[in-house]
N, C-alpha and C positions, 0 to 999 in steps of 0.2 A: 554393635551391629544395629540397635536401633537407630543410631545415627545414619548411617550407612542408607538404612530402608528410608530414612527422612528424606536425606539429600537424593535419593534415585527416586523418590515419589516426587517430588518438589521438579526436578530435572523432566521426568515424565509428563508432568501437568504443564511447565512451558513449554516442552516440545509440541503438544498437543494444540497449544493457541497458536507458536508459530507456525505449524503445519497448516493450520486452518488458514492463518493469514497469506501465506504461501500459496496455499491452494485457491483461495479466491482470486489472488494476483493472476495463476494461470488460467483461471477460468475467464477473467476479465479480458485477457491477453486474447485467447481462443474466441470468443465472441468478438472482440473486435476486429479478429483477421477475418472473420466472417462477415464483418459488416464493410469494412474498408479495405479496399486494393493494398496492398505492399506488406501484409504477414503480418506478425507478431509486433507487440509495441517494444521495439528494441531502438536503435539509432536510425532506423530505417524511415525514409518518408512516406506520409500517407498521401494518398490522391483521394479526394472527394470532389463530388460536383456540387451543384447549387440544390440538387433534388436528396443528397446523402449528407451533407454538411451537418443540417439540425440533428437528424438520427444519430451521427456518429459522435456530436458532441454533447446530446442526453445521455447515451450509453456511456460514455468516458465519464461524465460527470457524476452518473449516477455509482460507478464502479469507484470512483475517489471517494464519495460519500461512504458507501459500504466499508473499503479499505480502512478510511479513517476510523471509522468506529471500531472495526474489528480490532484494531491497533491499538487505540486507546482502552478497549477492554481487555487486549492481552498485556497490556505494557506494562501495569503494575504488578504482573505475574512473573515477570522477563527475571527478575534479582531474585538469585538465592542468597537468603541470609547465612552468612556464614558464622554468626555467634553461637556459641554452643558447641563447634562443630571440633573435634579433633585434627589434631595440626594438618594430617592428609586430607582430609574432607574438607578443612576450611581453604589449603590450597585449589584444591580441585574447584570448589565453589567461586573462588575468587577468580580462576581462570574462564570458567562458565561465564560468570559477571562480565567480565572483560571481551568475550565473544560475542555475548549476546545485546550488551548495552554500552559498554563504556568506549570501547575501540573506536577511532574514527570508521573503520572498517564494518562495525559490529551490524547484525542483523536487523537490530531497531535501526540504526541510524541509515543501512540501505533501503530499509522499509519506507522512513521518512523520504530519502532523495526520490524513490519510486513514484510514491504520492505526490509529491510537489512536481515533479516532470509530468506526471499524467495531469495536474492541474495547469501547469502551463501549456500542455498539447489544448486543453479546455481551451485557454484563452487563444490561442492560436486560431483554433477553431470558430471561436468568437468574431473574429476579425475577419476570417474567410467568409463566414456567413453573411458580414455586413457588408464587403466587398459583392458578394454574389446579389446584394438587393432585399436579404430579408431585414425586417423591421426590426428594431428592438424589443418591440413587445413579442415577435416571432422567437427571437434569439432567448428572450428571458424565459419565455413559456417553454422551452424546451431545454435551456441549459441553466436555468435559474438565475439568481441575481448576480451579476458582475463580481469576480473576487471571491464567490462562494467555495469555489472547488479549491481556496488557496488558505482557509480557515480551518 
């Protein structure tokens, strides 16, 4: 019984960390949808203007940084240690680890891909800002140094 409670507690803690990160993703998409035409950040294209490109880039770049920080903080808690568990709970822990961390389509890998795609969007907004005639200094002031959204 103590092993089951320990596993359930670990699962609940991980769920809370993932839930927070996912909630931040949805909040970022909602805020982004209010700033840019085109709706939530999916495979849709966004329309920006010279007046909104720096604001949009700053918003997305800030969300990348916040999501990356939340993910790094939560990642260490994603894996459930199966050592010392009975056979049934060890199998549950291993399945949980596969789904959260290890499979190609795990939650962790999906979050990483999402953060990377947002970083790519920041890069596109940098290029758009440059095409609109914004200076490198203006772009860096709004979106940080080039490549920072991919670190």
